[in-house]
N, CA, C, O and CB atoms as a CASP TS submission, in Angstrom:
PFRMAT TS
TARGET T0000
AUTHOR 0000-0000-0000
METHOD Language model
MODEL 1
PARENT N/A
ATOM      1  N   MET     1     -10.264   0.627 -54.397  1.00  0.00           N
ATOM      2  CA  MET     1      -9.167  -0.238 -54.103  1.00  0.00           C
ATOM      3  C   MET     1      -8.952  -0.242 -52.594  1.00  0.00           C
ATOM      4  O   MET     1      -8.831   0.823 -51.988  1.00  0.00           O
ATOM      5  CB  MET     1      -7.899   0.200 -54.857  1.00  0.00           C
ATOM      6  N   GLY     2      -8.905  -1.389 -51.995  1.00  0.00           N
ATOM      7  CA  GLY     2      -8.741  -1.507 -50.552  1.00  0.00           C
ATOM      8  C   GLY     2      -7.310  -1.846 -50.186  1.00  0.00           C
ATOM      9  O   GLY     2      -6.552  -2.372 -51.000  1.00  0.00           O
ATOM     10  N   PHE     3      -6.960  -1.543 -48.973  1.00  0.00           N
ATOM     11  CA  PHE     3      -5.619  -1.834 -48.466  1.00  0.00           C
ATOM     12  C   PHE     3      -5.747  -2.914 -47.416  1.00  0.00           C
ATOM     13  O   PHE     3      -6.496  -2.748 -46.453  1.00  0.00           O
ATOM     14  CB  PHE     3      -4.930  -0.556 -47.879  1.00  0.00           C
ATOM     15  N   LEU     4      -5.049  -3.996 -47.572  1.00  0.00           N
ATOM     16  CA  LEU     4      -5.079  -5.112 -46.645  1.00  0.00           C
ATOM     17  C   LEU     4      -3.866  -5.022 -45.725  1.00  0.00           C
ATOM     18  O   LEU     4      -2.726  -5.002 -46.190  1.00  0.00           O
ATOM     19  CB  LEU     4      -5.105  -6.466 -47.403  1.00  0.00           C
ATOM     20  N   SER     5      -4.113  -4.969 -44.447  1.00  0.00           N
ATOM     21  CA  SER     5      -3.024  -4.914 -43.482  1.00  0.00           C
ATOM     22  C   SER     5      -2.486  -6.322 -43.259  1.00  0.00           C
ATOM     23  O   SER     5      -3.188  -7.189 -42.738  1.00  0.00           O
ATOM     24  CB  SER     5      -3.495  -4.282 -42.143  1.00  0.00           C
ATOM     25  N   VAL     6      -1.248  -6.542 -43.652  1.00  0.00           N
ATOM     26  CA  VAL     6      -0.644  -7.866 -43.546  1.00  0.00           C
ATOM     27  C   VAL     6       0.004  -8.049 -42.181  1.00  0.00           C
ATOM     28  O   VAL     6      -0.087  -9.124 -41.589  1.00  0.00           O
ATOM     29  CB  VAL     6       0.390  -8.080 -44.660  1.00  0.00           C
ATOM     30  N   ILE     7       0.662  -6.999 -41.674  1.00  0.00           N
ATOM     31  CA  ILE     7       1.327  -7.062 -40.376  1.00  0.00           C
ATOM     32  C   ILE     7       0.612  -6.121 -39.425  1.00  0.00           C
ATOM     33  O   ILE     7       0.370  -4.959 -39.752  1.00  0.00           O
ATOM     34  CB  ILE     7       2.839  -6.697 -40.492  1.00  0.00           C
ATOM     35  N   ASP     8       0.275  -6.626 -38.248  1.00  0.00           N
ATOM     36  CA  ASP     8      -0.478  -5.846 -37.278  1.00  0.00           C
ATOM     37  C   ASP     8       0.083  -6.127 -35.889  1.00  0.00           C
ATOM     38  O   ASP     8       0.616  -7.209 -35.642  1.00  0.00           O
ATOM     39  CB  ASP     8      -2.000  -6.177 -37.347  1.00  0.00           C
ATOM     40  N   THR     9      -0.036  -5.154 -34.977  1.00  0.00           N
ATOM     41  CA  THR     9       0.325  -5.367 -33.581  1.00  0.00           C
ATOM     42  C   THR     9      -0.921  -5.240 -32.735  1.00  0.00           C
ATOM     43  O   THR     9      -1.736  -4.339 -32.939  1.00  0.00           O
ATOM     44  CB  THR     9       1.414  -4.365 -33.116  1.00  0.00           C
ATOM     45  N   GLN    10      -1.063  -6.138 -31.795  1.00  0.00           N
ATOM     46  CA  GLN    10      -2.200  -6.115 -30.890  1.00  0.00           C
ATOM     47  C   GLN    10      -1.674  -5.993 -29.465  1.00  0.00           C
ATOM     48  O   GLN    10      -0.833  -6.783 -29.036  1.00  0.00           O
ATOM     49  CB  GLN    10      -3.084  -7.389 -31.058  1.00  0.00           C
ATOM     50  N   GLU    11      -2.178  -4.992 -28.732  1.00  0.00           N
ATOM     51  CA  GLU    11      -1.777  -4.777 -27.349  1.00  0.00           C
ATOM     52  C   GLU    11      -2.978  -4.956 -26.435  1.00  0.00           C
ATOM     53  O   GLU    11      -4.094  -4.550 -26.760  1.00  0.00           O
ATOM     54  CB  GLU    11      -1.159  -3.376 -27.166  1.00  0.00           C
ATOM     55  N   ARG    12      -2.727  -5.577 -25.278  1.00  0.00           N
ATOM     56  CA  ARG    12      -3.776  -5.785 -24.294  1.00  0.00           C
ATOM     57  C   ARG    12      -3.200  -5.445 -22.926  1.00  0.00           C
ATOM     58  O   ARG    12      -2.122  -5.921 -22.569  1.00  0.00           O
ATOM     59  CB  ARG    12      -4.322  -7.253 -24.337  1.00  0.00           C
ATOM     60  N   VAL    13      -3.911  -4.626 -22.160  1.00  0.00           N
ATOM     61  CA  VAL    13      -3.459  -4.248 -20.824  1.00  0.00           C
ATOM     62  C   VAL    13      -3.704  -5.426 -19.891  1.00  0.00           C
ATOM     63  O   VAL    13      -4.820  -5.938 -19.806  1.00  0.00           O
ATOM     64  CB  VAL    13      -4.193  -2.960 -20.314  1.00  0.00           C
ATOM     65  N   ILE    14      -2.652  -5.854 -19.191  1.00  0.00           N
ATOM     66  CA  ILE    14      -2.811  -6.971 -18.260  1.00  0.00           C
ATOM     67  C   ILE    14      -2.719  -6.529 -16.804  1.00  0.00           C
ATOM     68  O   ILE    14      -3.051  -7.302 -15.905  1.00  0.00           O
ATOM     69  CB  ILE    14      -1.763  -8.027 -18.536  1.00  0.00           C
ATOM     70  N   GLY    15      -2.277  -5.302 -16.561  1.00  0.00           N
ATOM     71  CA  GLY    15      -2.224  -4.816 -15.188  1.00  0.00           C
ATOM     72  C   GLY    15      -1.678  -3.409 -15.108  1.00  0.00           C
ATOM     73  O   GLY    15      -1.060  -2.903 -16.045  1.00  0.00           O
ATOM     74  N   ARG    16      -1.920  -2.791 -13.970  1.00  0.00           N
ATOM     75  CA  ARG    16      -1.347  -1.475 -13.706  1.00  0.00           C
ATOM     76  C   ARG    16      -1.165  -1.317 -12.207  1.00  0.00           C
ATOM     77  O   ARG    16      -1.952  -1.824 -11.408  1.00  0.00           O
ATOM     78  CB  ARG    16      -2.245  -0.341 -14.281  1.00  0.00           C
ATOM     79  N   LYS    17      -0.105  -0.598 -11.845  1.00  0.00           N
ATOM     80  CA  LYS    17       0.176  -0.374 -10.430  1.00  0.00           C
ATOM     81  C   LYS    17       0.965   0.915 -10.288  1.00  0.00           C
ATOM     82  O   LYS    17       1.508   1.436 -11.263  1.00  0.00           O
ATOM     83  CB  LYS    17       0.953  -1.570  -9.811  1.00  0.00           C
ATOM     84  N   GLY    18       1.022   1.414  -9.089  1.00  0.00           N
ATOM     85  CA  GLY    18       1.769   2.638  -8.824  1.00  0.00           C
ATOM     86  C   GLY    18       3.256   2.402  -8.978  1.00  0.00           C
ATOM     87  O   GLY    18       3.771   1.364  -8.563  1.00  0.00           O
ATOM     88  N   ALA    19       3.947   3.358  -9.572  1.00  0.00           N
ATOM     89  CA  ALA    19       5.374   3.206  -9.818  1.00  0.00           C
ATOM     90  C   ALA    19       6.219   3.763  -8.681  1.00  0.00           C
ATOM     91  O   ALA    19       7.432   3.554  -8.665  1.00  0.00           O
ATOM     92  CB  ALA    19       5.749   3.887 -11.110  1.00  0.00           C
ATOM     93  N   GLY    20       5.617   4.459  -7.737  1.00  0.00           N
ATOM     94  CA  GLY    20       6.367   5.006  -6.618  1.00  0.00           C
ATOM     95  C   GLY    20       7.261   6.169  -7.024  1.00  0.00           C
ATOM     96  O   GLY    20       8.318   6.378  -6.430  1.00  0.00           O
ATOM     97  N   ALA    21       6.845   6.920  -8.024  1.00  0.00           N
ATOM     98  CA  ALA    21       7.633   8.050  -8.507  1.00  0.00           C
ATOM     99  C   ALA    21       6.717   9.239  -8.730  1.00  0.00           C
ATOM    100  O   ALA    21       5.493   9.108  -8.709  1.00  0.00           O
ATOM    101  CB  ALA    21       8.388   7.689  -9.810  1.00  0.00           C
ATOM    102  N   ALA    22       7.316  10.391  -8.942  1.00  0.00           N
ATOM    103  CA  ALA    22       6.565  11.606  -9.228  1.00  0.00           C
ATOM    104  C   ALA    22       6.883  12.069 -10.640  1.00  0.00           C
ATOM    105  O   ALA    22       8.002  11.901 -11.126  1.00  0.00           O
ATOM    106  CB  ALA    22       6.890  12.717  -8.198  1.00  0.00           C
ATOM    107  N   CYS    23       5.898  12.648 -11.285  1.00  0.00           N
ATOM    108  CA  CYS    23       6.066  13.161 -12.643  1.00  0.00           C
ATOM    109  C   CYS    23       7.016  14.366 -12.615  1.00  0.00           C
ATOM    110  O   CYS    23       6.845  15.258 -11.784  1.00  0.00           O
ATOM    111  CB  CYS    23       4.687  13.556 -13.264  1.00  0.00           C
ATOM    112  N   PRO    24       8.009  14.405 -13.505  1.00  0.00           N
ATOM    113  CA  PRO    24       8.931  15.550 -13.509  1.00  0.00           C
ATOM    114  C   PRO    24       8.302  16.834 -14.046  1.00  0.00           C
ATOM    115  O   PRO    24       8.867  17.912 -13.863  1.00  0.00           O
ATOM    116  CB  PRO    24      10.149  15.217 -14.330  1.00  0.00           C
ATOM    117  N   TYR    25       7.143  16.742 -14.708  1.00  0.00           N
ATOM    118  CA  TYR    25       6.494  17.918 -15.290  1.00  0.00           C
ATOM    119  C   TYR    25       5.517  18.577 -14.318  1.00  0.00           C
ATOM    120  O   TYR    25       5.525  19.797 -14.157  1.00  0.00           O
ATOM    121  CB  TYR    25       5.764  17.531 -16.568  1.00  0.00           C
ATOM    122  N   CYS    26       4.664  17.756 -13.660  1.00  0.00           N
ATOM    123  CA  CYS    26       3.638  18.344 -12.796  1.00  0.00           C
ATOM    124  C   CYS    26       3.725  17.867 -11.350  1.00  0.00           C
ATOM    125  O   CYS    26       3.064  18.438 -10.483  1.00  0.00           O
ATOM    126  CB  CYS    26       2.273  18.028 -13.341  1.00  0.00           C
ATOM    127  N   GLY    27       4.522  16.837 -11.066  1.00  0.00           N
ATOM    128  CA  GLY    27       4.662  16.343  -9.697  1.00  0.00           C
ATOM    129  C   GLY    27       3.601  15.346  -9.291  1.00  0.00           C
ATOM    130  O   GLY    27       3.537  14.965  -8.122  1.00  0.00           O
ATOM    131  N   GLY    28       2.764  14.910 -10.221  1.00  0.00           N
ATOM    132  CA  GLY    28       1.699  13.958  -9.926  1.00  0.00           C
ATOM    133  C   GLY    28       2.211  12.527  -9.827  1.00  0.00           C
ATOM    134  O   GLY    28       3.344  12.241 -10.213  1.00  0.00           O
ATOM    135  N   PRO    29       1.374  11.626  -9.307  1.00  0.00           N
ATOM    136  CA  PRO    29       1.778  10.221  -9.199  1.00  0.00           C
ATOM    137  C   PRO    29       1.862   9.540 -10.568  1.00  0.00           C
ATOM    138  O   PRO    29       1.162   9.915 -11.509  1.00  0.00           O
ATOM    139  CB  PRO    29       0.798   9.463  -8.307  1.00  0.00           C
ATOM    140  N   VAL    30       2.730   8.539 -10.655  1.00  0.00           N
ATOM    141  CA  VAL    30       2.974   7.832 -11.906  1.00  0.00           C
ATOM    142  C   VAL    30       2.456   6.399 -11.784  1.00  0.00           C
ATOM    143  O   VAL    30       2.684   5.732 -10.775  1.00  0.00           O
ATOM    144  CB  VAL    30       4.488   7.844 -12.265  1.00  0.00           C
ATOM    145  N   LEU    31       1.755   5.933 -12.825  1.00  0.00           N
ATOM    146  CA  LEU    31       1.286   4.554 -12.897  1.00  0.00           C
ATOM    147  C   LEU    31       2.106   3.782 -13.921  1.00  0.00           C
ATOM    148  O   LEU    31       2.468   4.319 -14.968  1.00  0.00           O
ATOM    149  CB  LEU    31      -0.215   4.503 -13.254  1.00  0.00           C
ATOM    150  N   ALA    32       2.398   2.520 -13.617  1.00  0.00           N
ATOM    151  CA  ALA    32       3.086   1.627 -14.544  1.00  0.00           C
ATOM    152  C   ALA    32       2.051   0.673 -15.123  1.00  0.00           C
ATOM    153  O   ALA    32       1.377  -0.041 -14.380  1.00  0.00           O
ATOM    154  CB  ALA    32       4.250   0.845 -13.838  1.00  0.00           C
ATOM    155  N   TRP    33       1.922   0.658 -16.452  1.00  0.00           N
ATOM    156  CA  TRP    33       0.961  -0.204 -17.146  1.00  0.00           C
ATOM    157  C   TRP    33       1.723  -1.360 -17.776  1.00  0.00           C
ATOM    158  O   TRP    33       2.735  -1.144 -18.443  1.00  0.00           O
ATOM    159  CB  TRP    33       0.153   0.593 -18.229  1.00  0.00           C
ATOM    160  N   ASP    34       1.248  -2.587 -17.573  1.00  0.00           N
ATOM    161  CA  ASP    34       1.838  -3.769 -18.179  1.00  0.00           C
ATOM    162  C   ASP    34       1.003  -4.173 -19.389  1.00  0.00           C
ATOM    163  O   ASP    34      -0.215  -4.322 -19.294  1.00  0.00           O
ATOM    164  CB  ASP    34       1.933  -4.933 -17.154  1.00  0.00           C
ATOM    165  N   TYR    35       1.676  -4.348 -20.533  1.00  0.00           N
ATOM    166  CA  TYR    35       1.009  -4.696 -21.787  1.00  0.00           C
ATOM    167  C   TYR    35       1.483  -6.058 -22.274  1.00  0.00           C
ATOM    168  O   TYR    35       2.648  -6.417 -22.106  1.00  0.00           O
ATOM    169  CB  TYR    35       1.270  -3.622 -22.861  1.00  0.00           C
ATOM    170  N   ASP    36       0.575  -6.810 -22.876  1.00  0.00           N
ATOM    171  CA  ASP    36       0.881  -8.049 -23.571  1.00  0.00           C
ATOM    172  C   ASP    36       0.760  -7.731 -25.060  1.00  0.00           C
ATOM    173  O   ASP    36      -0.339  -7.447 -25.538  1.00  0.00           O
ATOM    174  CB  ASP    36      -0.082  -9.240 -23.130  1.00  0.00           C
ATOM    175  N   THR    37       1.873  -7.774 -25.805  1.00  0.00           N
ATOM    176  CA  THR    37       1.907  -7.354 -27.195  1.00  0.00           C
ATOM    177  C   THR    37       2.165  -8.542 -28.102  1.00  0.00           C
ATOM    178  O   THR    37       3.052  -9.355 -27.841  1.00  0.00           O
ATOM    179  CB  THR    37       2.972  -6.282 -27.408  1.00  0.00           C
ATOM    180  N   HIS    38       1.383  -8.639 -29.171  1.00  0.00           N
ATOM    181  CA  HIS    38       1.547  -9.692 -30.170  1.00  0.00           C
ATOM    182  C   HIS    38       1.748  -9.057 -31.537  1.00  0.00           C
ATOM    183  O   HIS    38       1.018  -8.140 -31.914  1.00  0.00           O
ATOM    184  CB  HIS    38       0.325 -10.647 -30.183  1.00  0.00           C
ATOM    185  N   LEU    39       2.735  -9.542 -32.277  1.00  0.00           N
ATOM    186  CA  LEU    39       2.925  -9.161 -33.672  1.00  0.00           C
ATOM    187  C   LEU    39       2.232 -10.237 -34.512  1.00  0.00           C
ATOM    188  O   LEU    39       2.553 -11.420 -34.403  1.00  0.00           O
ATOM    189  CB  LEU    39       4.470  -9.020 -34.045  1.00  0.00           C
ATOM    190  N   VAL    40       1.276  -9.816 -35.353  1.00  0.00           N
ATOM    191  CA  VAL    40       0.438 -10.743 -36.110  1.00  0.00           C
ATOM    192  C   VAL    40       0.703 -10.562 -37.600  1.00  0.00           C
ATOM    193  O   VAL    40       0.681  -9.443 -38.112  1.00  0.00           O
ATOM    194  CB  VAL    40      -1.065 -10.523 -35.790  1.00  0.00           C
ATOM    195  N   PHE    41       0.953 -11.670 -38.289  1.00  0.00           N
ATOM    196  CA  PHE    41       1.153 -11.676 -39.733  1.00  0.00           C
ATOM    197  C   PHE    41       0.096 -12.578 -40.348  1.00  0.00           C
ATOM    198  O   PHE    41       0.113 -13.792 -40.146  1.00  0.00           O
ATOM    199  CB  PHE    41       2.595 -12.151 -40.113  1.00  0.00           C
ATOM    200  N   CYS    42      -0.820 -11.985 -41.098  1.00  0.00           N
ATOM    201  CA  CYS    42      -1.914 -12.723 -41.754  1.00  0.00           C
ATOM    202  C   CYS    42      -2.667 -13.621 -40.770  1.00  0.00           C
ATOM    203  O   CYS    42      -2.856 -14.809 -41.029  1.00  0.00           O
ATOM    204  CB  CYS    42      -1.362 -13.572 -42.908  1.00  0.00           C
ATOM    205  N   CYS    43      -3.089 -13.060 -39.660  1.00  0.00           N
ATOM    206  CA  CYS    43      -3.871 -13.747 -38.618  1.00  0.00           C
ATOM    207  C   CYS    43      -3.080 -14.802 -37.857  1.00  0.00           C
ATOM    208  O   CYS    43      -3.676 -15.562 -37.094  1.00  0.00           O
ATOM    209  CB  CYS    43      -5.078 -14.395 -39.235  1.00  0.00           C
ATOM    210  N   LEU    44      -1.776 -14.881 -38.030  1.00  0.00           N
ATOM    211  CA  LEU    44      -0.936 -15.817 -37.288  1.00  0.00           C
ATOM    212  C   LEU    44       0.009 -15.027 -36.383  1.00  0.00           C
ATOM    213  O   LEU    44       0.759 -14.178 -36.865  1.00  0.00           O
ATOM    214  CB  LEU    44      -0.134 -16.741 -38.257  1.00  0.00           C
ATOM    215  N   PRO    45      -0.020 -15.298 -35.072  1.00  0.00           N
ATOM    216  CA  PRO    45       0.884 -14.576 -34.172  1.00  0.00           C
ATOM    217  C   PRO    45       2.335 -14.991 -34.411  1.00  0.00           C
ATOM    218  O   PRO    45       2.660 -16.178 -34.451  1.00  0.00           O
ATOM    219  CB  PRO    45       0.496 -14.828 -32.702  1.00  0.00           C
ATOM    220  N   ILE    46       3.200 -13.984 -34.569  1.00  0.00           N
ATOM    221  CA  ILE    46       4.616 -14.243 -34.833  1.00  0.00           C
ATOM    222  C   ILE    46       5.443 -14.116 -33.556  1.00  0.00           C
ATOM    223  O   ILE    46       6.217 -15.011 -33.217  1.00  0.00           O
ATOM    224  CB  ILE    46       5.145 -13.278 -35.903  1.00  0.00           C
ATOM    225  N   SER    47       5.275 -13.006 -32.859  1.00  0.00           N
ATOM    226  CA  SER    47       6.077 -12.800 -31.655  1.00  0.00           C
ATOM    227  C   SER    47       5.188 -12.354 -30.502  1.00  0.00           C
ATOM    228  O   SER    47       4.088 -11.840 -30.703  1.00  0.00           O
ATOM    229  CB  SER    47       7.186 -11.762 -31.911  1.00  0.00           C
ATOM    230  N   HIS    48       5.688 -12.562 -29.300  1.00  0.00           N
ATOM    231  CA  HIS    48       4.977 -12.234 -28.072  1.00  0.00           C
ATOM    232  C   HIS    48       5.954 -11.473 -27.182  1.00  0.00           C
ATOM    233  O   HIS    48       7.093 -11.900 -26.996  1.00  0.00           O
ATOM    234  CB  HIS    48       4.420 -13.526 -27.353  1.00  0.00           C
ATOM    235  N   LYS    49       5.502 -10.337 -26.629  1.00  0.00           N
ATOM    236  CA  LYS    49       6.382  -9.511 -25.818  1.00  0.00           C
ATOM    237  C   LYS    49       5.584  -8.861 -24.698  1.00  0.00           C
ATOM    238  O   LYS    49       4.446  -8.440 -24.903  1.00  0.00           O
ATOM    239  CB  LYS    49       7.081  -8.444 -26.680  1.00  0.00           C
ATOM    240  N   LEU    50       6.177  -8.780 -23.528  1.00  0.00           N
ATOM    241  CA  LEU    50       5.590  -8.054 -22.409  1.00  0.00           C
ATOM    242  C   LEU    50       6.271  -6.694 -22.321  1.00  0.00           C
ATOM    243  O   LEU    50       7.499  -6.604 -22.316  1.00  0.00           O
ATOM    244  CB  LEU    50       5.738  -8.851 -21.067  1.00  0.00           C
ATOM    245  N   LYS    51       5.461  -5.631 -22.252  1.00  0.00           N
ATOM    246  CA  LYS    51       5.989  -4.265 -22.195  1.00  0.00           C
ATOM    247  C   LYS    51       5.467  -3.574 -20.952  1.00  0.00           C
ATOM    248  O   LYS    51       4.414  -3.930 -20.423  1.00  0.00           O
ATOM    249  CB  LYS    51       5.606  -3.464 -23.462  1.00  0.00           C
ATOM    250  N   LYS    52       6.210  -2.586 -20.494  1.00  0.00           N
ATOM    251  CA  LYS    52       5.798  -1.754 -19.372  1.00  0.00           C
ATOM    252  C   LYS    52       5.895  -0.304 -19.813  1.00  0.00           C
ATOM    253  O   LYS    52       6.942   0.132 -20.293  1.00  0.00           O
ATOM    254  CB  LYS    52       6.673  -2.024 -18.102  1.00  0.00           C
ATOM    255  N   LYS    53       4.803   0.453 -19.653  1.00  0.00           N
ATOM    256  CA  LYS    53       4.783   1.863 -20.008  1.00  0.00           C
ATOM    257  C   LYS    53       4.373   2.661 -18.775  1.00  0.00           C
ATOM    258  O   LYS    53       3.587   2.196 -17.950  1.00  0.00           O
ATOM    259  CB  LYS    53       3.816   2.133 -21.203  1.00  0.00           C
ATOM    260  N   TYR    54       4.919   3.868 -18.665  1.00  0.00           N
ATOM    261  CA  TYR    54       4.670   4.721 -17.508  1.00  0.00           C
ATOM    262  C   TYR    54       3.889   5.956 -17.927  1.00  0.00           C
ATOM    263  O   TYR    54       4.218   6.603 -18.921  1.00  0.00           O
ATOM    264  CB  TYR    54       5.993   5.125 -16.833  1.00  0.00           C
ATOM    265  N   TYR    55       2.837   6.283 -17.149  1.00  0.00           N
ATOM    266  CA  TYR    55       1.983   7.429 -17.428  1.00  0.00           C
ATOM    267  C   TYR    55       1.750   8.225 -16.151  1.00  0.00           C
ATOM    268  O   TYR    55       1.634   7.651 -15.068  1.00  0.00           O
ATOM    269  CB  TYR    55       0.641   6.976 -18.038  1.00  0.00           C
ATOM    270  N   CYS    56       1.684   9.542 -16.279  1.00  0.00           N
ATOM    271  CA  CYS    56       1.320  10.409 -15.160  1.00  0.00           C
ATOM    272  C   CYS    56      -0.196  10.440 -15.057  1.00  0.00           C
ATOM    273  O   CYS    56      -0.879  10.514 -16.078  1.00  0.00           O
ATOM    274  CB  CYS    56       1.901  11.850 -15.340  1.00  0.00           C
ATOM    275  N   THR    57      -0.737  10.384 -13.843  1.00  0.00           N
ATOM    276  CA  THR    57      -2.192  10.370 -13.671  1.00  0.00           C
ATOM    277  C   THR    57      -2.797  11.775 -13.744  1.00  0.00           C
ATOM    278  O   THR    57      -3.993  11.910 -14.000  1.00  0.00           O
ATOM    279  CB  THR    57      -2.551   9.726 -12.339  1.00  0.00           C
ATOM    280  N   LEU    58      -2.001  12.812 -13.525  1.00  0.00           N
ATOM    281  CA  LEU    58      -2.551  14.174 -13.562  1.00  0.00           C
ATOM    282  C   LEU    58      -2.463  14.807 -14.943  1.00  0.00           C
ATOM    283  O   LEU    58      -3.460  15.314 -15.457  1.00  0.00           O
ATOM    284  CB  LEU    58      -1.828  15.048 -12.565  1.00  0.00           C
ATOM    285  N   CYS    59      -1.284  14.782 -15.545  1.00  0.00           N
ATOM    286  CA  CYS    59      -1.129  15.452 -16.838  1.00  0.00           C
ATOM    287  C   CYS    59      -1.224  14.483 -18.025  1.00  0.00           C
ATOM    288  O   CYS    59      -1.154  14.923 -19.173  1.00  0.00           O
ATOM    289  CB  CYS    59       0.202  16.177 -16.880  1.00  0.00           C
ATOM    290  N   SER    60      -1.378  13.198 -17.779  1.00  0.00           N
ATOM    291  CA  SER    60      -1.576  12.147 -18.809  1.00  0.00           C
ATOM    292  C   SER    60      -0.428  12.050 -19.798  1.00  0.00           C
ATOM    293  O   SER    60      -0.637  11.652 -20.944  1.00  0.00           O
ATOM    294  CB  SER    60      -2.857  12.407 -19.574  1.00  0.00           C
ATOM    295  N   ARG    61       0.748  12.394 -19.391  1.00  0.00           N
ATOM    296  CA  ARG    61       1.926  12.252 -20.282  1.00  0.00           C
ATOM    297  C   ARG    61       2.509  10.865 -20.152  1.00  0.00           C
ATOM    298  O   ARG    61       2.490  10.265 -19.077  1.00  0.00           O
ATOM    299  CB  ARG    61       3.010  13.313 -19.955  1.00  0.00           C
ATOM    300  N   ARG    62       3.025  10.363 -21.252  1.00  0.00           N
ATOM    301  CA  ARG    62       3.750   9.101 -21.230  1.00  0.00           C
ATOM    302  C   ARG    62       5.187   9.429 -20.859  1.00  0.00           C
ATOM    303  O   ARG    62       5.805  10.306 -21.462  1.00  0.00           O
ATOM    304  CB  ARG    62       3.662   8.344 -22.614  1.00  0.00           C
ATOM    305  N   LEU    63       5.712   8.732 -19.873  1.00  0.00           N
ATOM    306  CA  LEU    63       7.050   9.012 -19.355  1.00  0.00           C
ATOM    307  C   LEU    63       8.005   7.889 -19.752  1.00  0.00           C
ATOM    308  O   LEU    63       7.619   6.722 -19.821  1.00  0.00           O
ATOM    309  CB  LEU    63       7.019   9.181 -17.813  1.00  0.00           C
ATOM    310  N   VAL    64       9.240   8.256 -20.007  1.00  0.00           N
ATOM    311  CA  VAL    64      10.278   7.296 -20.363  1.00  0.00           C
ATOM    312  C   VAL    64      11.173   7.122 -19.139  1.00  0.00           C
ATOM    313  O   VAL    64      11.679   8.109 -18.606  1.00  0.00           O
ATOM    314  CB  VAL    64      11.106   7.771 -21.623  1.00  0.00           C
ATOM    315  N   PRO    65      11.376   5.883 -18.682  1.00  0.00           N
ATOM    316  CA  PRO    65      12.208   5.684 -17.494  1.00  0.00           C
ATOM    317  C   PRO    65      13.679   5.999 -17.777  1.00  0.00           C
ATOM    318  O   PRO    65      14.186   5.717 -18.863  1.00  0.00           O
ATOM    319  CB  PRO    65      12.070   4.246 -16.989  1.00  0.00           C
ATOM    320  N   ALA    66      14.345   6.577 -16.801  1.00  0.00           N
ATOM    321  CA  ALA    66      15.777   6.869 -16.916  1.00  0.00           C
ATOM    322  C   ALA    66      16.556   5.618 -16.529  1.00  0.00           C
ATOM    323  O   ALA    66      16.331   5.038 -15.467  1.00  0.00           O
ATOM    324  CB  ALA    66      16.188   8.085 -16.014  1.00  0.00           C
ATOM    325  N   HIS    67      17.462   5.214 -17.391  1.00  0.00           N
ATOM    326  CA  HIS    67      18.255   3.990 -17.122  1.00  0.00           C
ATOM    327  C   HIS    67      19.574   4.330 -16.549  1.00  0.00           C
ATOM    328  O   HIS    67      20.370   3.436 -16.262  1.00  0.00           O
ATOM    329  CB  HIS    67      18.454   3.170 -18.375  1.00  0.00           C
TER
END
């Protein structure tokens, strides 16, 4: 018996640049990655969203920005 995924998310990296910050864990430089995200239902795109995620280049941790 197979499982058919009806709802799927697809992410594509569209850019990355330095965030001008230091990692609070190791002090390394932080990169900001820009993602283009699509929510897909049965091969039809439903929603489109641009996301930004932050990663440390030394310890490879994903960082959450403080608001």
